[in-house]
Biopython code that builds the backbone (N, CA, C, O; Angstrom):
import numpy as np
from Bio.PDB.StructureBuilder import StructureBuilder

atoms = [
    (1, "UNK", "N", (0.388, 32.314, 45.719)),
    (1, "UNK", "CA", (1.525, 32.196, 46.586)),
    (1, "UNK", "C", (2.483, 31.158, 45.990)),
    (1, "UNK", "O", (2.052, 30.203, 45.343)),
    (2, "UNK", "N", (3.781, 31.357, 46.216)),
    (2, "UNK", "CA", (4.797, 30.421, 45.728)),
    (2, "UNK", "C", (5.235, 29.517, 46.873)),
    (2, "UNK", "O", (5.386, 29.958, 48.013)),
    (3, "UNK", "N", (5.439, 28.230, 46.541)),
    (3, "UNK", "CA", (5.859, 27.242, 47.533)),
    (3, "UNK", "C", (7.002, 26.419, 46.963)),
    (3, "UNK", "O", (7.048, 26.147, 45.763)),
    (4, "UNK", "N", (7.914, 26.031, 47.826)),
    (4, "UNK", "CA", (8.950, 25.062, 47.492)),
    (4, "UNK", "C", (8.690, 23.856, 48.375)),
    (4, "UNK", "O", (8.796, 23.943, 49.598)),
    (5, "UNK", "N", (8.353, 22.745, 47.770)),
    (5, "UNK", "CA", (8.005, 21.536, 48.513)),
    (5, "UNK", "C", (9.118, 20.510, 48.335)),
    (5, "UNK", "O", (9.284, 19.928, 47.264)),
    (6, "UNK", "N", (9.876, 20.302, 49.412)),
    (6, "UNK", "CA", (10.986, 19.353, 49.409)),
    (6, "UNK", "C", (10.499, 18.067, 50.056)),
    (6, "UNK", "O", (9.949, 18.086, 51.157)),
    (7, "UNK", "N", (10.706, 16.948, 49.365)),
    (7, "UNK", "CA", (10.226, 15.675, 49.903)),
    (7, "UNK", "C", (11.166, 14.556, 49.489)),
    (7, "UNK", "O", (11.941, 14.692, 48.542)),
    (8, "UNK", "N", (11.082, 13.443, 50.219)),
    (8, "UNK", "CA", (11.912, 12.283, 49.893)),
    (8, "UNK", "C", (11.025, 11.077, 49.623)),
    (8, "UNK", "O", (9.805, 11.205, 49.517)),
    (9, "UNK", "N", (11.637, 9.916, 49.513)),
    (9, "UNK", "CA", (10.913, 8.695, 49.159)),
    (9, "UNK", "C", (9.913, 8.265, 50.222)),
    (9, "UNK", "O", (9.048, 7.432, 49.948)),
    (10, "UNK", "N", (10.013, 8.815, 51.433)),
    (10, "UNK", "CA", (9.117, 8.425, 52.515)),
    (10, "UNK", "C", (7.852, 9.287, 52.576)),
    (10, "UNK", "O", (7.013, 9.087, 53.454)),
    (11, "UNK", "N", (7.710, 10.228, 51.665)),
    (11, "UNK", "CA", (6.515, 11.075, 51.606)),
    (11, "UNK", "C", (5.339, 10.192, 51.207)),
    (11, "UNK", "O", (5.395, 9.480, 50.204)),
    (12, "UNK", "N", (4.292, 10.245, 51.988)),
    (12, "UNK", "CA", (3.090, 9.450, 51.693)),
    (12, "UNK", "C", (2.012, 10.385, 51.168)),
    (12, "UNK", "O", (1.392, 11.126, 51.931)),
    (13, "UNK", "N", (1.799, 10.343, 49.879)),
    (13, "UNK", "CA", (0.845, 11.246, 49.228)),
    (13, "UNK", "C", (-0.546, 11.087, 49.830)),
    (13, "UNK", "O", (-1.254, 12.080, 49.999)),
    (14, "UNK", "N", (-0.953, 9.871, 50.156)),
    (14, "UNK", "CA", (-2.301, 9.624, 50.672)),
    (14, "UNK", "C", (-2.515, 10.202, 52.068)),
    (14, "UNK", "O", (-3.634, 10.583, 52.411)),
    (15, "UNK", "N", (-1.460, 10.272, 52.876)),
    (15, "UNK", "CA", (-1.603, 10.736, 54.257)),
    (15, "UNK", "C", (-1.444, 12.241, 54.411)),
    (15, "UNK", "O", (-1.755, 12.782, 55.472)),
    (16, "UNK", "N", (-0.970, 12.927, 53.385)),
    (16, "UNK", "CA", (-0.714, 14.364, 53.484)),
    (16, "UNK", "C", (-1.952, 15.163, 53.128)),
    (16, "UNK", "O", (-2.717, 14.798, 52.235)),
    (17, "UNK", "N", (-2.128, 16.234, 53.828)),
    (17, "UNK", "CA", (-3.234, 17.142, 53.537)),
    (17, "UNK", "C", (-2.657, 18.369, 52.830)),
    (17, "UNK", "O", (-1.575, 18.843, 53.176)),
    (18, "UNK", "N", (-3.368, 18.861, 51.865)),
    (18, "UNK", "CA", (-2.907, 20.005, 51.077)),
    (18, "UNK", "C", (-3.600, 21.304, 51.493)),
    (18, "UNK", "O", (-3.795, 22.188, 50.658)),
    (19, "UNK", "N", (-3.973, 21.434, 52.766)),
    (19, "UNK", "CA", (-4.719, 22.612, 53.219)),
    (19, "UNK", "C", (-3.955, 23.917, 53.014)),
    (19, "UNK", "O", (-4.563, 24.981, 52.897)),
    (20, "UNK", "N", (-2.625, 23.839, 52.970)),
    (20, "UNK", "CA", (-1.849, 25.066, 52.841)),
    (20, "UNK", "C", (-1.728, 25.532, 51.389)),
    (20, "UNK", "O", (-1.143, 26.582, 51.124)),
    (21, "UNK", "N", (-2.275, 24.761, 50.447)),
    (21, "UNK", "CA", (-2.222, 25.126, 49.043)),
    (21, "UNK", "C", (-3.603, 25.533, 48.553)),
    (21, "UNK", "O", (-4.619, 24.963, 48.952)),
    (22, "UNK", "N", (-3.616, 26.541, 47.673)),
    (22, "UNK", "CA", (-4.876, 27.026, 47.127)),
    (22, "UNK", "C", (-4.769, 27.104, 45.608)),
    (22, "UNK", "O", (-3.674, 27.129, 45.045)),
    (23, "UNK", "N", (-5.906, 27.140, 44.973)),
    (23, "UNK", "CA", (-5.949, 27.270, 43.522)),
    (23, "UNK", "C", (-5.150, 28.496, 43.101)),
    (23, "UNK", "O", (-5.280, 29.571, 43.686)),
    (24, "UNK", "N", (-4.324, 28.317, 42.079)),
    (24, "UNK", "CA", (-3.507, 29.410, 41.576)),
    (24, "UNK", "C", (-2.109, 29.466, 42.189)),
    (24, "UNK", "O", (-1.246, 30.187, 41.690)),
    (25, "UNK", "N", (-1.876, 28.711, 43.266)),
    (25, "UNK", "CA", (-0.549, 28.686, 43.871)),
    (25, "UNK", "C", (0.459, 28.096, 42.887)),
    (25, "UNK", "O", (0.128, 27.219, 42.090)),
    (26, "UNK", "N", (1.683, 28.590, 42.957)),
    (26, "UNK", "CA", (2.776, 28.045, 42.164)),
    (26, "UNK", "C", (3.633, 27.192, 43.095)),
    (26, "UNK", "O", (4.107, 27.665, 44.129)),
    (27, "UNK", "N", (3.824, 25.941, 42.720)),
    (27, "UNK", "CA", (4.543, 25.011, 43.580)),
    (27, "UNK", "C", (5.709, 24.397, 42.810)),
    (27, "UNK", "O", (5.531, 23.837, 41.729)),
    (28, "UNK", "N", (6.890, 24.512, 43.381)),
    (28, "UNK", "CA", (8.069, 23.847, 42.850)),
    (28, "UNK", "C", (8.295, 22.605, 43.695)),
    (28, "UNK", "O", (8.489, 22.693, 44.907)),
    (29, "UNK", "N", (8.270, 21.460, 43.053)),
    (29, "UNK", "CA", (8.536, 20.211, 43.755)),
    (29, "UNK", "C", (10.033, 19.918, 43.667)),
    (29, "UNK", "O", (10.618, 19.906, 42.584)),
    (30, "UNK", "N", (10.634, 19.684, 44.827)),
    (30, "UNK", "CA", (12.064, 19.414, 44.932)),
    (30, "UNK", "C", (12.228, 18.011, 45.505)),
    (30, "UNK", "O", (12.437, 17.855, 46.708)),
    (31, "UNK", "N", (12.133, 16.974, 44.644)),
    (31, "UNK", "CA", (12.225, 15.600, 45.143)),
    (31, "UNK", "C", (13.659, 15.219, 45.501)),
    (31, "UNK", "O", (14.592, 15.460, 44.734)),
    (32, "UNK", "N", (13.815, 14.621, 46.673)),
    (32, "UNK", "CA", (15.103, 14.065, 47.085)),
    (32, "UNK", "C", (15.094, 12.566, 46.835)),
    (32, "UNK", "O", (15.695, 11.792, 47.581)),
    (33, "UNK", "N", (14.417, 12.176, 45.793)),
    (33, "UNK", "CA", (14.290, 10.781, 45.409)),
    (33, "UNK", "C", (14.220, 10.707, 43.892)),
    (33, "UNK", "O", (13.809, 11.659, 43.229)),
    (34, "UNK", "N", (14.623, 9.575, 43.356)),
    (34, "UNK", "CA", (14.507, 9.377, 41.914)),
    (34, "UNK", "C", (13.207, 8.659, 41.563)),
    (34, "UNK", "O", (13.003, 8.271, 40.412)),
    (35, "UNK", "N", (12.334, 8.483, 42.542)),
    (35, "UNK", "CA", (11.043, 7.815, 42.346)),
    (35, "UNK", "C", (10.108, 8.753, 41.577)),
    (35, "UNK", "O", (9.426, 9.591, 42.166)),
    (36, "UNK", "N", (10.090, 8.596, 40.264)),
    (36, "UNK", "CA", (9.267, 9.473, 39.423)),
    (36, "UNK", "C", (7.777, 9.280, 39.663)),
    (36, "UNK", "O", (6.994, 10.218, 39.510)),
    (37, "UNK", "N", (7.383, 8.072, 40.036)),
    (37, "UNK", "CA", (5.972, 7.803, 40.306)),
    (37, "UNK", "C", (5.471, 8.674, 41.455)),
    (37, "UNK", "O", (4.366, 9.212, 41.389)),
    (38, "UNK", "N", (6.267, 8.813, 42.492)),
    (38, "UNK", "CA", (5.876, 9.643, 43.638)),
    (38, "UNK", "C", (5.743, 11.103, 43.227)),
    (38, "UNK", "O", (4.774, 11.768, 43.591)),
    (39, "UNK", "N", (6.709, 11.597, 42.475)),
    (39, "UNK", "CA", (6.649, 12.988, 42.002)),
    (39, "UNK", "C", (5.428, 13.219, 41.123)),
    (39, "UNK", "O", (4.765, 14.250, 41.233)),
    (40, "UNK", "N", (5.134, 12.269, 40.261)),
    (40, "UNK", "CA", (3.983, 12.383, 39.359)),
    (40, "UNK", "C", (2.678, 12.390, 40.141)),
    (40, "UNK", "O", (1.801, 13.211, 39.874)),
    (41, "UNK", "N", (2.542, 11.481, 41.107)),
    (41, "UNK", "CA", (1.304, 11.425, 41.904)),
    (41, "UNK", "C", (1.099, 12.708, 42.703)),
    (41, "UNK", "O", (-0.017, 13.218, 42.795)),
    (42, "UNK", "N", (2.172, 13.221, 43.276)),
    (42, "UNK", "CA", (2.071, 14.455, 44.046)),
    (42, "UNK", "C", (1.705, 15.625, 43.134)),
    (42, "UNK", "O", (0.868, 16.453, 43.493)),
    (43, "UNK", "N", (2.316, 15.696, 41.981)),
    (43, "UNK", "CA", (2.011, 16.764, 41.017)),
    (43, "UNK", "C", (0.542, 16.703, 40.603)),
    (43, "UNK", "O", (-0.144, 17.725, 40.585)),
    (44, "UNK", "N", (0.065, 15.507, 40.272)),
    (44, "UNK", "CA", (-1.338, 15.362, 39.857)),
    (44, "UNK", "C", (-2.292, 15.772, 40.973)),
    (44, "UNK", "O", (-3.300, 16.432, 40.719)),
    (45, "UNK", "N", (-1.983, 15.391, 42.186)),
    (45, "UNK", "CA", (-2.858, 15.723, 43.318)),
    (45, "UNK", "C", (-2.930, 17.236, 43.536)),
    (45, "UNK", "O", (-3.995, 17.772, 43.844)),
    (46, "UNK", "N", (-1.796, 17.920, 43.374)),
    (46, "UNK", "CA", (-1.775, 19.377, 43.552)),
    (46, "UNK", "C", (-2.448, 20.088, 42.378)),
    (46, "UNK", "O", (-3.071, 21.134, 42.560)),
    (47, "UNK", "N", (-2.324, 19.529, 41.184)),
    (47, "UNK", "CA", (-2.972, 20.134, 40.020)),
    (47, "UNK", "C", (-4.489, 20.038, 40.124)),
    (47, "UNK", "O", (-5.200, 20.910, 39.623)),
    (48, "UNK", "N", (-4.988, 18.997, 40.764)),
    (48, "UNK", "CA", (-6.437, 18.876, 40.983)),
    (48, "UNK", "C", (-6.946, 20.044, 41.824)),
    (48, "UNK", "O", (-8.084, 20.485, 41.664)),
    (49, "UNK", "N", (-6.092, 20.542, 42.722)),
    (49, "UNK", "CA", (-6.466, 21.691, 43.554)),
    (49, "UNK", "C", (-6.388, 23.010, 42.792)),
    (49, "UNK", "O", (-6.776, 24.057, 43.311)),
    (50, "UNK", "N", (-5.883, 22.957, 41.555)),
    (50, "UNK", "CA", (-5.764, 24.174, 40.751)),
    (50, "UNK", "C", (-4.405, 24.842, 40.867)),
    (50, "UNK", "O", (-4.237, 25.994, 40.466)),
    (51, "UNK", "N", (-3.446, 24.130, 41.409)),
    (51, "UNK", "CA", (-2.094, 24.670, 41.558)),
    (51, "UNK", "C", (-1.302, 24.483, 40.270)),
    (51, "UNK", "O", (-1.528, 23.537, 39.515)),
    (52, "UNK", "N", (-0.372, 25.401, 40.035)),
    (52, "UNK", "CA", (0.567, 25.282, 38.921)),
    (52, "UNK", "C", (1.818, 24.621, 39.496)),
    (52, "UNK", "O", (2.478, 25.182, 40.371)),
    (53, "UNK", "N", (2.138, 23.431, 39.001)),
    (53, "UNK", "CA", (3.198, 22.629, 39.598)),
    (53, "UNK", "C", (4.316, 22.381, 38.599)),
    (53, "UNK", "O", (4.075, 22.055, 37.437)),
    (54, "UNK", "N", (5.541, 22.543, 39.078)),
    (54, "UNK", "CA", (6.722, 22.227, 38.279)),
    (54, "UNK", "C", (7.598, 21.297, 39.114)),
    (54, "UNK", "O", (7.874, 21.565, 40.283)),
    (55, "UNK", "N", (8.029, 20.202, 38.494)),
    (55, "UNK", "CA", (8.916, 19.242, 39.175)),
    (55, "UNK", "C", (10.343, 19.542, 38.738)),
    (55, "UNK", "O", (10.665, 19.490, 37.551)),
    (56, "UNK", "N", (11.188, 19.854, 39.703)),
    (56, "UNK", "CA", (12.589, 20.124, 39.413)),
    (56, "UNK", "C", (13.334, 18.806, 39.216)),
    (56, "UNK", "O", (13.041, 17.815, 39.884)),
    (57, "UNK", "N", (14.282, 18.800, 38.313)),
    (57, "UNK", "CA", (15.062, 17.587, 38.018)),
    (57, "UNK", "C", (16.193, 17.442, 39.028)),
    (57, "UNK", "O", (17.371, 17.449, 38.671)),
    (58, "UNK", "N", (15.818, 17.313, 40.278)),
    (58, "UNK", "CA", (16.807, 17.296, 41.343)),
    (58, "UNK", "C", (17.607, 16.006, 41.399)),
    (58, "UNK", "O", (18.754, 16.023, 41.845)),
    (59, "UNK", "N", (17.047, 14.899, 40.967)),
    (59, "UNK", "CA", (17.796, 13.638, 40.991)),
    (59, "UNK", "C", (19.057, 13.778, 40.145)),
    (59, "UNK", "O", (20.131, 13.340, 40.556)),
    (60, "UNK", "N", (18.935, 14.379, 38.980)),
    (60, "UNK", "CA", (20.092, 14.581, 38.114)),
    (60, "UNK", "C", (21.086, 15.540, 38.762)),
    (60, "UNK", "O", (22.296, 15.327, 38.681)),
    (61, "UNK", "N", (20.583, 16.594, 39.404)),
    (61, "UNK", "CA", (21.466, 17.551, 40.074)),
    (61, "UNK", "C", (22.217, 16.894, 41.231)),
    (61, "UNK", "O", (23.421, 17.090, 41.394)),
    (62, "UNK", "N", (21.493, 16.116, 42.026)),
    (62, "UNK", "CA", (22.098, 15.444, 43.176)),
    (62, "UNK", "C", (23.114, 14.409, 42.707)),
    (62, "UNK", "O", (24.199, 14.313, 43.280)),
    (63, "UNK", "N", (22.786, 13.633, 41.678)),
    (63, "UNK", "CA", (23.725, 12.644, 41.157)),
    (63, "UNK", "C", (24.997, 13.303, 40.627)),
    (63, "UNK", "O", (26.101, 12.805, 40.844)),
    (64, "UNK", "N", (24.832, 14.414, 39.937)),
    (64, "UNK", "CA", (25.979, 15.135, 39.392)),
    (64, "UNK", "C", (26.875, 15.647, 40.518)),
    (64, "UNK", "O", (28.096, 15.505, 40.465)),
    (65, "UNK", "N", (26.255, 16.244, 41.536)),
    (65, "UNK", "CA", (27.023, 16.742, 42.683)),
    (65, "UNK", "C", (27.702, 15.593, 43.417)),
    (65, "UNK", "O", (28.857, 15.711, 43.825)),
    (66, "UNK", "N", (26.991, 14.484, 43.587)),
    (66, "UNK", "CA", (27.568, 13.323, 44.275)),
    (66, "UNK", "C", (28.772, 12.785, 43.504)),
    (66, "UNK", "O", (29.757, 12.373, 44.116)),
    (67, "UNK", "N", (28.709, 12.782, 42.203)),
    (67, "UNK", "CA", (29.831, 12.302, 41.394)),
    (67, "UNK", "C", (31.049, 13.206, 41.579)),
    (67, "UNK", "O", (32.170, 12.719, 41.726)),
    (68, "UNK", "N", (30.825, 14.532, 41.572)),
    (68, "UNK", "CA", (31.940, 15.462, 41.766)),
    (68, "UNK", "C", (32.551, 15.279, 43.159)),
    (68, "UNK", "O", (33.773, 15.270, 43.310)),
    (69, "UNK", "N", (31.702, 15.135, 44.164)),
    (69, "UNK", "CA", (32.187, 14.932, 45.530)),
    (69, "UNK", "C", (32.928, 13.601, 45.621)),
    (69, "UNK", "O", (33.981, 13.518, 46.253)),
    (70, "UNK", "N", (32.388, 12.576, 45.000)),
    (70, "UNK", "CA", (33.010, 11.255, 45.015)),
    (70, "UNK", "C", (34.409, 11.324, 44.424)),
    (70, "UNK", "O", (35.354, 10.790, 45.005)),
    (71, "UNK", "N", (34.548, 11.972, 43.282)),
    (71, "UNK", "CA", (35.851, 12.078, 42.636)),
    (71, "UNK", "C", (36.859, 12.804, 43.535)),
    (71, "UNK", "O", (38.005, 12.372, 43.661)),
    (72, "UNK", "N", (36.433, 13.899, 44.156)),
    (72, "UNK", "CA", (37.315, 14.644, 45.057)),
    (72, "UNK", "C", (37.667, 13.810, 46.281)),
    (72, "UNK", "O", (38.801, 13.862, 46.756)),
    (73, "UNK", "N", (36.712, 13.042, 46.800)),
    (73, "UNK", "CA", (36.938, 12.202, 47.970)),
    (73, "UNK", "C", (37.959, 11.110, 47.658)),
    (73, "UNK", "O", (38.849, 10.844, 48.466)),
    (74, "UNK", "N", (37.837, 10.479, 46.493)),
    (74, "UNK", "CA", (38.777, 9.431, 46.098)),
    (74, "UNK", "C", (40.186, 10.003, 45.965)),
    (74, "UNK", "O", (41.158, 9.376, 46.387)),
    (75, "UNK", "N", (40.292, 11.189, 45.379)),
    (75, "UNK", "CA", (41.603, 11.833, 45.270)),
    (75, "UNK", "C", (42.174, 12.112, 46.657)),
    (75, "UNK", "O", (43.356, 11.873, 46.901)),
    (76, "UNK", "N", (41.341, 12.617, 47.565)),
    (76, "UNK", "CA", (41.758, 12.909, 48.930)),
    (76, "UNK", "C", (42.252, 11.647, 49.642)),
    (76, "UNK", "O", (43.322, 11.653, 50.251)),
    (77, "UNK", "N", (41.468, 10.566, 49.564)),
    (77, "UNK", "CA", (41.826, 9.307, 50.220)),
    (77, "UNK", "C", (43.119, 8.749, 49.630)),
    (77, "UNK", "O", (43.944, 8.198, 50.359)),
    (78, "UNK", "N", (43.298, 8.888, 48.329)),
    (78, "UNK", "CA", (44.496, 8.363, 47.672)),
    (78, "UNK", "C", (45.764, 9.051, 48.164)),
    (78, "UNK", "O", (46.837, 8.448, 48.151)),
    (79, "UNK", "N", (45.657, 10.301, 48.597)),
    (79, "UNK", "CA", (46.846, 11.029, 49.061)),
    (79, "UNK", "C", (47.152, 10.792, 50.542)),
    (79, "UNK", "O", (48.257, 11.092, 50.995)),
    (80, "UNK", "N", (46.207, 10.267, 51.288)),
    (80, "UNK", "CA", (46.415, 10.089, 52.730)),
    (80, "UNK", "C", (47.619, 9.225, 53.093)),
    (80, "UNK", "O", (48.374, 9.613, 53.985)),
    (81, "UNK", "N", (47.839, 8.090, 52.464)),
    (81, "UNK", "CA", (48.979, 7.261, 52.873)),
    (81, "UNK", "C", (50.325, 7.992, 52.818)),
    (81, "UNK", "O", (51.244, 7.648, 53.562)),
    (82, "UNK", "N", (50.446, 8.982, 51.955)),
    (82, "UNK", "CA", (51.695, 9.734, 51.886)),
    (82, "UNK", "C", (51.741, 10.844, 52.931)),
    (82, "UNK", "O", (52.822, 11.329, 53.262)),
    (83, "UNK", "N", (50.588, 11.253, 53.454)),
    (83, "UNK", "CA", (50.533, 12.360, 54.410)),
    (83, "UNK", "C", (50.564, 11.900, 55.866)),
    (83, "UNK", "O", (50.984, 12.662, 56.737)),
    (84, "UNK", "N", (50.135, 10.685, 56.144)),
    (84, "UNK", "CA", (50.063, 10.175, 57.510)),
    (84, "UNK", "C", (51.407, 9.577, 57.888)),
    (84, "UNK", "O", (51.960, 8.758, 57.156)),
    (85, "UNK", "N", (51.925, 9.991, 59.032)),
    (85, "UNK", "CA", (53.217, 9.500, 59.497)),
    (85, "UNK", "C", (53.034, 8.378, 60.506)),
    (85, "UNK", "O", (52.189, 8.455, 61.398)),
    (86, "UNK", "N", (53.844, 7.331, 60.349)),
    (86, "UNK", "CA", (53.926, 6.228, 61.292)),
    (86, "UNK", "C", (55.402, 6.164, 61.684)),
    (86, "UNK", "O", (56.250, 5.683, 60.933)),
    (87, "UNK", "N", (55.668, 6.659, 62.867)),
    (87, "UNK", "CA", (57.074, 6.797, 63.250)),
    (87, "UNK", "C", (57.708, 7.875, 62.401)),
    (87, "UNK", "O", (57.224, 9.006, 62.352)),
    (88, "UNK", "N", (58.801, 7.520, 61.729)),
    (88, "UNK", "CA", (59.449, 8.515, 60.867)),
    (88, "UNK", "C", (59.151, 8.268, 59.379)),
    (88, "UNK", "O", (59.753, 8.905, 58.515)),
    (89, "UNK", "N", (58.237, 7.355, 59.083)),
    (89, "UNK", "CA", (57.871, 7.045, 57.699)),
    (89, "UNK", "C", (56.403, 7.397, 57.455)),
    (89, "UNK", "O", (55.594, 7.445, 58.382)),
    (90, "UNK", "N", (56.088, 7.637, 56.199)),
    (90, "UNK", "CA", (54.673, 7.833, 55.887)),
    (90, "UNK", "C", (53.996, 6.462, 55.821)),
    (90, "UNK", "O", (54.666, 5.436, 55.711)),
    (91, "UNK", "N", (52.675, 6.456, 55.888)),
    (91, "UNK", "CA", (51.905, 5.213, 55.923)),
    (91, "UNK", "C", (52.174, 4.352, 54.688)),
    (91, "UNK", "O", (52.237, 3.127, 54.786)),
    (92, "UNK", "N", (52.330, 4.978, 53.552)),
    (92, "UNK", "CA", (52.585, 4.232, 52.317)),
    (92, "UNK", "C", (53.889, 3.451, 52.430)),
    (92, "UNK", "O", (53.945, 2.276, 52.068)),
    (93, "UNK", "N", (54.932, 4.099, 52.930)),
    (93, "UNK", "CA", (56.220, 3.425, 53.080)),
    (93, "UNK", "C", (56.133, 2.342, 54.150)),
    (93, "UNK", "O", (56.721, 1.271, 54.000)),
    (94, "UNK", "N", (55.400, 2.619, 55.232)),
    (94, "UNK", "CA", (55.273, 1.645, 56.313)),
    (94, "UNK", "C", (54.498, 0.413, 55.880)),
    (94, "UNK", "O", (54.839, -0.705, 56.266)),
    (95, "UNK", "N", (53.484, 0.607, 55.103)),
    (95, "UNK", "CA", (52.623, -0.501, 54.701)),
    (95, "UNK", "C", (53.014, -1.065, 53.333)),
    (95, "UNK", "O", (52.470, -2.082, 52.901)),
    (96, "UNK", "N", (53.934, -0.421, 52.667)),
    (96, "UNK", "CA", (54.283, -0.808, 51.309)),
    (96, "UNK", "C", (55.099, -2.084, 51.207)),
    (96, "UNK", "O", (55.148, -2.706, 50.145)),
    (97, "UNK", "N", (55.739, -2.480, 52.296)),
    (97, "UNK", "CA", (56.556, -3.695, 52.209)),
    (97, "UNK", "C", (55.767, -4.875, 52.749)),
    (97, "UNK", "O", (54.962, -4.709, 53.665)),
    (98, "UNK", "N", (55.980, -6.045, 52.210)),
    (98, "UNK", "CA", (55.236, -7.216, 52.695)),
    (98, "UNK", "C", (55.618, -7.556, 54.127)),
    (98, "UNK", "O", (56.748, -7.320, 54.554)),
    (99, "UNK", "N", (54.678, -8.106, 54.852)),
    (99, "UNK", "CA", (54.936, -8.574, 56.209)),
    (99, "UNK", "C", (55.782, -9.824, 56.152)),
    (99, "UNK", "O", (55.718, -10.583, 55.185)),
    (100, "UNK", "N", (56.578, -10.042, 57.192)),
    (100, "UNK", "CA", (57.432, -11.232, 57.242)),
    (100, "UNK", "C", (56.569, -12.476, 57.127)),
    (100, "UNK", "O", (55.603, -12.641, 57.872)),
    (101, "UNK", "N", (56.913, -13.338, 56.205)),
    (101, "UNK", "CA", (56.190, -14.596, 56.028)),
    (101, "UNK", "C", (54.908, -14.471, 55.222)),
    (101, "UNK", "O", (54.243, -15.478, 54.980)),
    (102, "UNK", "N", (54.536, -13.253, 54.794)),
    (102, "UNK", "CA", (53.307, -13.092, 54.022)),
    (102, "UNK", "C", (53.546, -13.483, 52.568)),
    (102, "UNK", "O", (54.631, -13.274, 52.025)),
    (103, "UNK", "N", (52.536, -14.042, 51.962)),
    (103, "UNK", "CA", (52.629, -14.409, 50.549)),
    (103, "UNK", "C", (51.455, -13.801, 49.795)),
    (103, "UNK", "O", (50.394, -13.561, 50.370)),
    (104, "UNK", "N", (51.644, -13.564, 48.552)),
    (104, "UNK", "CA", (50.577, -13.052, 47.687)),
    (104, "UNK", "C", (50.287, -14.069, 46.612)),
    (104, "UNK", "O", (51.210, -14.585, 45.981)),
    (105, "UNK", "N", (49.036, -14.364, 46.393)),
    (105, "UNK", "CA", (48.649, -15.308, 45.345)),
    (105, "UNK", "C", (48.079, -14.580, 44.167)),
    (105, "UNK", "O", (47.694, -15.208, 43.180)),
]
sb = StructureBuilder()
sb.init_structure("model")
sb.init_model(0)
sb.init_chain("A")
sb.init_seg("    ")
for serial, (resi, resn, name, xyz) in enumerate(atoms, 1):
    if name == "N":
        sb.init_residue(resn, " ", resi, " ")
    sb.init_atom(name, np.array(xyz, "f"), 0.0, 1.0, " ", f" {name:<3s}", serial, name[0])
structure = sb.get_structure()
């Protein structure tokens, strides 16, 4: 049987029971953590049961996706001051001038 096992850093290998896995099962580990020690311990424990285990490089995938989202988010936030209106001016124009009596060091 094939299994996809998704887990995060809070997975406790010692407290989990592997009753749903049998010798010969194919298991894809999908870690939501970069903790390689946890992935390794879980893989070893399942291999003792006779399972064929593959650890997916999800940390790299998640980091890559997060970077793309981050870049798009920064671009989005950067455009907001020109899109938000305060009275008849956009936020950038409203906030762009110094306040009376304000100084910059």
